[in-house]
mmCIF file of the C-alpha atoms, coordinates in Angstrom:
data_MODEL
# 
_entry.id   MODEL 
# 
loop_
_atom_site.group_PDB 
_atom_site.id 
_atom_site.type_symbol 
_atom_site.label_atom_id 
_atom_site.label_alt_id 
_atom_site.label_comp_id 
_atom_site.label_asym_id 
_atom_site.label_entity_id 
_atom_site.label_seq_id 
_atom_site.pdbx_PDB_ins_code 
_atom_site.Cartn_x 
_atom_site.Cartn_y 
_atom_site.Cartn_z 
_atom_site.occupancy 
_atom_site.B_iso_or_equiv 
_atom_site.pdbx_formal_charge 
_atom_site.auth_seq_id 
_atom_site.auth_comp_id 
_atom_site.auth_asym_id 
_atom_site.auth_atom_id 
_atom_site.pdbx_PDB_model_num 
ATOM 1   C CA . MET A 1 1   ? -69.845 -73.969  -11.019 1.00 0.00 ? 1   MET A CA 1 
ATOM 2   C CA . GLY A 1 2   ? -67.174 -76.224  -12.348 1.00 0.00 ? 2   GLY A CA 1 
ATOM 3   C CA . VAL A 1 3   ? -65.958 -76.933  -8.591  1.00 0.00 ? 3   VAL A CA 1 
ATOM 4   C CA . ASP A 1 4   ? -69.572 -78.162  -7.809  1.00 0.00 ? 4   ASP A CA 1 
ATOM 5   C CA . GLU A 1 5   ? -69.472 -80.592  -10.663 1.00 0.00 ? 5   GLU A CA 1 
ATOM 6   C CA . GLU A 1 6   ? -65.901 -81.754  -9.919  1.00 0.00 ? 6   GLU A CA 1 
ATOM 7   C CA . SER A 1 7   ? -66.823 -82.202  -6.007  1.00 0.00 ? 7   SER A CA 1 
ATOM 8   C CA . ARG A 1 8   ? -69.193 -84.942  -7.063  1.00 0.00 ? 8   ARG A CA 1 
ATOM 9   C CA . PHE A 1 9   ? -66.328 -86.999  -8.464  1.00 0.00 ? 9   PHE A CA 1 
ATOM 10  C CA . HIS A 1 10  ? -65.099 -89.619  -6.162  1.00 0.00 ? 10  HIS A CA 1 
ATOM 11  C CA . VAL A 1 11  ? -61.539 -90.969  -6.377  1.00 0.00 ? 11  VAL A CA 1 
ATOM 12  C CA . LEU A 1 12  ? -60.245 -94.189  -4.653  1.00 0.00 ? 12  LEU A CA 1 
ATOM 13  C CA . ALA A 1 13  ? -56.497 -93.723  -4.001  1.00 0.00 ? 13  ALA A CA 1 
ATOM 14  C CA . VAL A 1 14  ? -54.469 -96.832  -3.220  1.00 0.00 ? 14  VAL A CA 1 
ATOM 15  C CA . ASP A 1 15  ? -50.793 -96.650  -1.961  1.00 0.00 ? 15  ASP A CA 1 
ATOM 16  C CA . ASP A 1 16  ? -48.964 -98.438  0.581   1.00 0.00 ? 16  ASP A CA 1 
ATOM 17  C CA . SER A 1 17  ? -46.716 -95.312  1.375   1.00 0.00 ? 17  SER A CA 1 
ATOM 18  C CA . LEU A 1 18  ? -48.258 -93.033  3.836   1.00 0.00 ? 18  LEU A CA 1 
ATOM 19  C CA . ILE A 1 19  ? -46.495 -90.068  2.431   1.00 0.00 ? 19  ILE A CA 1 
ATOM 20  C CA . ASP A 1 20  ? -47.433 -90.760  -1.250  1.00 0.00 ? 20  ASP A CA 1 
ATOM 21  C CA . ARG A 1 21  ? -51.088 -91.548  -0.111  1.00 0.00 ? 21  ARG A CA 1 
ATOM 22  C CA . LYS A 1 22  ? -51.397 -88.282  1.752   1.00 0.00 ? 22  LYS A CA 1 
ATOM 23  C CA . LEU A 1 23  ? -49.761 -86.387  -1.192  1.00 0.00 ? 23  LEU A CA 1 
ATOM 24  C CA . ILE A 1 24  ? -52.206 -87.875  -3.673  1.00 0.00 ? 24  ILE A CA 1 
ATOM 25  C CA . GLU A 1 25  ? -55.083 -87.298  -1.375  1.00 0.00 ? 25  GLU A CA 1 
ATOM 26  C CA . THR A 1 26  ? -54.089 -83.685  -0.789  1.00 0.00 ? 26  THR A CA 1 
ATOM 27  C CA . LEU A 1 27  ? -53.628 -82.829  -4.499  1.00 0.00 ? 27  LEU A CA 1 
ATOM 28  C CA . LEU A 1 28  ? -57.051 -84.405  -5.357  1.00 0.00 ? 28  LEU A CA 1 
ATOM 29  C CA . GLN A 1 29  ? -58.802 -82.697  -2.480  1.00 0.00 ? 29  GLN A CA 1 
ATOM 30  C CA . VAL A 1 30  ? -57.188 -79.253  -3.438  1.00 0.00 ? 30  VAL A CA 1 
ATOM 31  C CA . SER A 1 31  ? -58.773 -79.837  -6.874  1.00 0.00 ? 31  SER A CA 1 
ATOM 32  C CA . SER A 1 32  ? -62.258 -80.408  -5.134  1.00 0.00 ? 32  SER A CA 1 
ATOM 33  C CA . TYR A 1 33  ? -62.414 -84.219  -5.609  1.00 0.00 ? 33  TYR A CA 1 
ATOM 34  C CA . ARG A 1 34  ? -63.839 -86.362  -2.802  1.00 0.00 ? 34  ARG A CA 1 
ATOM 35  C CA . VAL A 1 35  ? -61.142 -88.928  -1.934  1.00 0.00 ? 35  VAL A CA 1 
ATOM 36  C CA . THR A 1 36  ? -61.114 -92.243  -0.160  1.00 0.00 ? 36  THR A CA 1 
ATOM 37  C CA . ALA A 1 37  ? -57.539 -93.392  0.487   1.00 0.00 ? 37  ALA A CA 1 
ATOM 38  C CA . VAL A 1 38  ? -56.496 -97.011  1.546   1.00 0.00 ? 38  VAL A CA 1 
ATOM 39  C CA . ASP A 1 39  ? -53.139 -98.656  1.973   1.00 0.00 ? 39  ASP A CA 1 
ATOM 40  C CA . SER A 1 40  ? -53.464 -101.821 -0.100  1.00 0.00 ? 40  SER A CA 1 
ATOM 41  C CA . GLY A 1 41  ? -55.131 -103.552 -2.990  1.00 0.00 ? 41  GLY A CA 1 
ATOM 42  C CA . ARG A 1 42  ? -56.844 -105.681 -0.529  1.00 0.00 ? 42  ARG A CA 1 
ATOM 43  C CA . GLU A 1 43  ? -58.329 -102.946 1.302   1.00 0.00 ? 43  GLU A CA 1 
ATOM 44  C CA . ALA A 1 44  ? -59.470 -101.387 -1.938  1.00 0.00 ? 44  ALA A CA 1 
ATOM 45  C CA . LEU A 1 45  ? -61.188 -104.586 -3.026  1.00 0.00 ? 45  LEU A CA 1 
ATOM 46  C CA . LYS A 1 46  ? -62.847 -104.807 0.348   1.00 0.00 ? 46  LYS A CA 1 
ATOM 47  C CA . LEU A 1 47  ? -64.042 -101.238 0.074   1.00 0.00 ? 47  LEU A CA 1 
ATOM 48  C CA . LEU A 1 48  ? -65.418 -101.942 -3.404  1.00 0.00 ? 48  LEU A CA 1 
ATOM 49  C CA . GLY A 1 49  ? -67.184 -105.221 -2.279  1.00 0.00 ? 49  GLY A CA 1 
ATOM 50  C CA . LEU A 1 50  ? -64.927 -107.327 -4.546  1.00 0.00 ? 50  LEU A CA 1 
ATOM 51  C CA . LEU A 1 51  ? -62.899 -109.213 -1.928  1.00 0.00 ? 51  LEU A CA 1 
ATOM 52  C CA . GLU A 1 52  ? -65.350 -112.143 -1.576  1.00 0.00 ? 52  GLU A CA 1 
ATOM 53  C CA . GLU A 1 53  ? -65.179 -112.471 -5.564  1.00 0.00 ? 53  GLU A CA 1 
ATOM 54  C CA . SER A 1 54  ? -61.377 -112.705 -5.372  1.00 0.00 ? 54  SER A CA 1 
ATOM 55  C CA . LYS A 1 55  ? -61.286 -115.918 -3.325  1.00 0.00 ? 55  LYS A CA 1 
ATOM 56  C CA . GLU A 1 56  ? -61.335 -114.834 0.277   1.00 0.00 ? 56  GLU A CA 1 
ATOM 57  C CA . SER A 1 57  ? -64.592 -115.434 2.137   1.00 0.00 ? 57  SER A CA 1 
ATOM 58  C CA . GLU A 1 58  ? -64.274 -113.933 5.645   1.00 0.00 ? 58  GLU A CA 1 
ATOM 59  C CA . ASP A 1 59  ? -66.989 -113.795 8.092   1.00 0.00 ? 59  ASP A CA 1 
ATOM 60  C CA . SER A 1 60  ? -66.750 -110.029 8.311   1.00 0.00 ? 60  SER A CA 1 
ATOM 61  C CA . PRO A 1 61  ? -69.108 -107.655 6.603   1.00 0.00 ? 61  PRO A CA 1 
ATOM 62  C CA . ALA A 1 62  ? -69.833 -110.379 3.906   1.00 0.00 ? 62  ALA A CA 1 
ATOM 63  C CA . SER A 1 63  ? -73.478 -109.794 4.140   1.00 0.00 ? 63  SER A CA 1 
ATOM 64  C CA . THR A 1 64  ? -72.846 -107.743 1.023   1.00 0.00 ? 64  THR A CA 1 
ATOM 65  C CA . ALA A 1 65  ? -74.120 -109.332 -2.177  1.00 0.00 ? 65  ALA A CA 1 
ATOM 66  C CA . ARG A 1 66  ? -71.452 -109.955 -4.754  1.00 0.00 ? 66  ARG A CA 1 
ATOM 67  C CA . GLY A 1 67  ? -70.743 -107.162 -6.945  1.00 0.00 ? 67  GLY A CA 1 
ATOM 68  C CA . HIS A 1 68  ? -72.511 -104.855 -4.793  1.00 0.00 ? 68  HIS A CA 1 
ATOM 69  C CA . HIS A 1 69  ? -71.213 -101.354 -4.896  1.00 0.00 ? 69  HIS A CA 1 
ATOM 70  C CA . GLU A 1 70  ? -69.821 -100.510 -1.408  1.00 0.00 ? 70  GLU A CA 1 
ATOM 71  C CA . ILE A 1 71  ? -68.748 -97.077  -2.485  1.00 0.00 ? 71  ILE A CA 1 
ATOM 72  C CA . ASP A 1 72  ? -69.616 -95.299  -5.768  1.00 0.00 ? 72  ASP A CA 1 
ATOM 73  C CA . VAL A 1 73  ? -66.166 -94.158  -7.246  1.00 0.00 ? 73  VAL A CA 1 
ATOM 74  C CA . ASN A 1 74  ? -65.577 -92.355  -10.668 1.00 0.00 ? 74  ASN A CA 1 
ATOM 75  C CA . LEU A 1 75  ? -61.834 -93.165  -10.784 1.00 0.00 ? 75  LEU A CA 1 
ATOM 76  C CA . ILE A 1 76  ? -59.127 -95.529  -8.963  1.00 0.00 ? 76  ILE A CA 1 
ATOM 77  C CA . ILE A 1 77  ? -55.527 -94.412  -8.705  1.00 0.00 ? 77  ILE A CA 1 
ATOM 78  C CA . THR A 1 78  ? -53.258 -96.940  -7.497  1.00 0.00 ? 78  THR A CA 1 
ATOM 79  C CA . ASP A 1 79  ? -49.508 -97.396  -6.841  1.00 0.00 ? 79  ASP A CA 1 
ATOM 80  C CA . TYR A 1 80  ? -47.843 -100.029 -9.027  1.00 0.00 ? 80  TYR A CA 1 
ATOM 81  C CA . PHE A 1 81  ? -45.569 -101.630 -6.301  1.00 0.00 ? 81  PHE A CA 1 
ATOM 82  C CA . MET A 1 82  ? -47.393 -102.611 -3.127  1.00 0.00 ? 82  MET A CA 1 
ATOM 83  C CA . PRO A 1 83  ? -46.892 -105.705 -0.862  1.00 0.00 ? 83  PRO A CA 1 
ATOM 84  C CA . GLY A 1 84  ? -49.429 -108.485 -1.301  1.00 0.00 ? 84  GLY A CA 1 
ATOM 85  C CA . MET A 1 85  ? -51.032 -107.135 -4.463  1.00 0.00 ? 85  MET A CA 1 
ATOM 86  C CA . THR A 1 86  ? -49.512 -104.835 -7.053  1.00 0.00 ? 86  THR A CA 1 
ATOM 87  C CA . GLY A 1 87  ? -51.383 -102.115 -8.789  1.00 0.00 ? 87  GLY A CA 1 
ATOM 88  C CA . TYR A 1 88  ? -51.300 -104.259 -11.881 1.00 0.00 ? 88  TYR A CA 1 
ATOM 89  C CA . ASP A 1 89  ? -53.118 -107.039 -10.006 1.00 0.00 ? 89  ASP A CA 1 
ATOM 90  C CA . LEU A 1 90  ? -55.591 -104.531 -8.624  1.00 0.00 ? 90  LEU A CA 1 
ATOM 91  C CA . LEU A 1 91  ? -56.215 -103.231 -12.175 1.00 0.00 ? 91  LEU A CA 1 
ATOM 92  C CA . ARG A 1 92  ? -56.988 -106.678 -13.410 1.00 0.00 ? 92  ARG A CA 1 
ATOM 93  C CA . LYS A 1 93  ? -59.455 -107.662 -10.758 1.00 0.00 ? 93  LYS A CA 1 
ATOM 94  C CA . ILE A 1 94  ? -61.209 -104.419 -11.262 1.00 0.00 ? 94  ILE A CA 1 
ATOM 95  C CA . LYS A 1 95  ? -61.371 -104.814 -15.149 1.00 0.00 ? 95  LYS A CA 1 
ATOM 96  C CA . ASP A 1 96  ? -62.599 -108.499 -14.515 1.00 0.00 ? 96  ASP A CA 1 
ATOM 97  C CA . SER A 1 97  ? -65.316 -107.289 -12.180 1.00 0.00 ? 97  SER A CA 1 
ATOM 98  C CA . GLU A 1 98  ? -68.876 -106.776 -13.747 1.00 0.00 ? 98  GLU A CA 1 
ATOM 99  C CA . CYS A 1 99  ? -69.598 -103.741 -11.519 1.00 0.00 ? 99  CYS A CA 1 
ATOM 100 C CA . TYR A 1 100 ? -66.381 -101.825 -11.911 1.00 0.00 ? 100 TYR A CA 1 
ATOM 101 C CA . LYS A 1 101 ? -65.018 -102.851 -15.167 1.00 0.00 ? 101 LYS A CA 1 
ATOM 102 C CA . ASP A 1 102 ? -65.733 -99.393  -16.820 1.00 0.00 ? 102 ASP A CA 1 
ATOM 103 C CA . ILE A 1 103 ? -64.225 -97.322  -13.964 1.00 0.00 ? 103 ILE A CA 1 
ATOM 104 C CA . PRO A 1 104 ? -61.029 -95.638  -15.130 1.00 0.00 ? 104 PRO A CA 1 
ATOM 105 C CA . VAL A 1 105 ? -57.931 -96.876  -13.327 1.00 0.00 ? 105 VAL A CA 1 
ATOM 106 C CA . VAL A 1 106 ? -54.834 -94.787  -13.192 1.00 0.00 ? 106 VAL A CA 1 
ATOM 107 C CA . ILE A 1 107 ? -51.447 -96.516  -12.173 1.00 0.00 ? 107 ILE A CA 1 
ATOM 108 C CA . MET A 1 108 ? -48.635 -94.488  -10.454 1.00 0.00 ? 108 MET A CA 1 
ATOM 109 C CA . SER A 1 109 ? -45.051 -95.555  -10.188 1.00 0.00 ? 109 SER A CA 1 
ATOM 110 C CA . SER A 1 110 ? -41.556 -94.051  -9.350  1.00 0.00 ? 110 SER A CA 1 
ATOM 111 C CA . GLU A 1 111 ? -40.049 -96.342  -11.941 1.00 0.00 ? 111 GLU A CA 1 
ATOM 112 C CA . ASN A 1 112 ? -40.121 -95.532  -15.605 1.00 0.00 ? 112 ASN A CA 1 
ATOM 113 C CA . VAL A 1 113 ? -40.070 -98.934  -17.210 1.00 0.00 ? 113 VAL A CA 1 
ATOM 114 C CA . PRO A 1 114 ? -41.611 -98.759  -20.761 1.00 0.00 ? 114 PRO A CA 1 
ATOM 115 C CA . SER A 1 115 ? -42.647 -102.394 -20.867 1.00 0.00 ? 115 SER A CA 1 
ATOM 116 C CA . ARG A 1 116 ? -44.520 -102.166 -17.593 1.00 0.00 ? 116 ARG A CA 1 
ATOM 117 C CA . ILE A 1 117 ? -46.135 -98.995  -18.668 1.00 0.00 ? 117 ILE A CA 1 
ATOM 118 C CA . SER A 1 118 ? -47.315 -100.483 -21.917 1.00 0.00 ? 118 SER A CA 1 
ATOM 119 C CA . ARG A 1 119 ? -48.567 -103.651 -20.275 1.00 0.00 ? 119 ARG A CA 1 
ATOM 120 C CA . CYS A 1 120 ? -50.585 -101.506 -17.848 1.00 0.00 ? 120 CYS A CA 1 
ATOM 121 C CA . LEU A 1 121 ? -52.129 -99.403  -20.604 1.00 0.00 ? 121 LEU A CA 1 
ATOM 122 C CA . GLU A 1 122 ? -52.804 -102.460 -22.751 1.00 0.00 ? 122 GLU A CA 1 
ATOM 123 C CA . ASP A 1 123 ? -54.620 -104.137 -20.000 1.00 0.00 ? 123 ASP A CA 1 
ATOM 124 C CA . GLY A 1 124 ? -56.978 -101.400 -19.295 1.00 0.00 ? 124 GLY A CA 1 
ATOM 125 C CA . ALA A 1 125 ? -55.260 -98.586  -17.326 1.00 0.00 ? 125 ALA A CA 1 
ATOM 126 C CA . GLU A 1 126 ? -56.310 -95.124  -18.473 1.00 0.00 ? 126 GLU A CA 1 
ATOM 127 C CA . GLU A 1 127 ? -53.013 -93.480  -17.670 1.00 0.00 ? 127 GLU A CA 1 
ATOM 128 C CA . PHE A 1 128 ? -49.681 -94.171  -16.085 1.00 0.00 ? 128 PHE A CA 1 
ATOM 129 C CA . ILE A 1 129 ? -48.308 -91.409  -13.972 1.00 0.00 ? 129 ILE A CA 1 
ATOM 130 C CA . LEU A 1 130 ? -44.710 -91.232  -12.698 1.00 0.00 ? 130 LEU A CA 1 
ATOM 131 C CA . LYS A 1 131 ? -44.200 -90.256  -9.135  1.00 0.00 ? 131 LYS A CA 1 
ATOM 132 C CA . PRO A 1 132 ? -43.910 -87.839  -7.455  1.00 0.00 ? 132 PRO A CA 1 
ATOM 133 C CA . VAL A 1 133 ? -47.557 -86.958  -8.515  1.00 0.00 ? 133 VAL A CA 1 
ATOM 134 C CA . GLN A 1 134 ? -47.896 -83.238  -9.188  1.00 0.00 ? 134 GLN A CA 1 
ATOM 135 C CA . LEU A 1 135 ? -50.798 -80.903  -9.371  1.00 0.00 ? 135 LEU A CA 1 
ATOM 136 C CA . SER A 1 136 ? -50.424 -80.936  -13.131 1.00 0.00 ? 136 SER A CA 1 
ATOM 137 C CA . ASP A 1 137 ? -50.928 -84.751  -13.141 1.00 0.00 ? 137 ASP A CA 1 
ATOM 138 C CA . VAL A 1 138 ? -54.251 -84.269  -11.285 1.00 0.00 ? 138 VAL A CA 1 
ATOM 139 C CA . SER A 1 139 ? -55.353 -81.929  -14.167 1.00 0.00 ? 139 SER A CA 1 
ATOM 140 C CA . LYS A 1 140 ? -54.741 -84.776  -16.608 1.00 0.00 ? 140 LYS A CA 1 
ATOM 141 C CA . LEU A 1 141 ? -57.257 -86.841  -14.599 1.00 0.00 ? 141 LEU A CA 1 
ATOM 142 C CA . LYS A 1 142 ? -60.236 -84.542  -15.362 1.00 0.00 ? 142 LYS A CA 1 
ATOM 143 C CA . PRO A 1 143 ? -61.080 -86.049  -18.863 1.00 0.00 ? 143 PRO A CA 1 
ATOM 144 C CA . ARG A 1 144 ? -60.561 -89.562  -17.326 1.00 0.00 ? 144 ARG A CA 1 
ATOM 145 C CA . LEU A 1 145 ? -63.063 -88.821  -14.572 1.00 0.00 ? 145 LEU A CA 1 
ATOM 146 C CA . SER A 1 146 ? -65.934 -87.908  -16.941 1.00 0.00 ? 146 SER A CA 1 
ATOM 147 C CA . LYS A 1 147 ? -65.772 -91.467  -18.424 1.00 0.00 ? 147 LYS A CA 1 
ATOM 148 C CA . GLY A 1 148 ? -66.642 -92.863  -14.872 1.00 0.00 ? 148 GLY A CA 1 
ATOM 149 C CA . SER A 1 149 ? -69.932 -93.596  -13.498 1.00 0.00 ? 149 SER A CA 1 
ATOM 150 C CA . ARG A 1 150 ? -72.102 -90.445  -12.728 1.00 0.00 ? 150 ARG A CA 1 
ATOM 151 C CA . GLU A 1 151 ? -74.671 -90.275  -9.889  1.00 0.00 ? 151 GLU A CA 1 
# 
């Protein structure tokens, strides 16, 4: 019964490292979550329908109305260090958006820098997880997921 409930939870995983992305995707799937994995903050914004809000107005599938949910997610987990847009930058864009501001965001990093961790948590991150992510870290996400949008 619990597995059926959890399988409704959808996590967007963002990491530029293929190995780390596959690891987090596997750990989440083993825990019965649906996972969509992308390799950049830009791809995450595009998937969420927020790219046109962020200043770029491409001719591609921009038939989407601003703020329209491209996918329904219950949690976003992102790496801190990524080229082009850091996980912190992604966090700020999500928290500034009308549609996704209440979706929990978890930041991951291999570097344990207290000031960076504090800054992320103060600016809206639900959790800061040190890499490598482990199955025990995924269990910490369960209470965070229940705060996300429910279908």
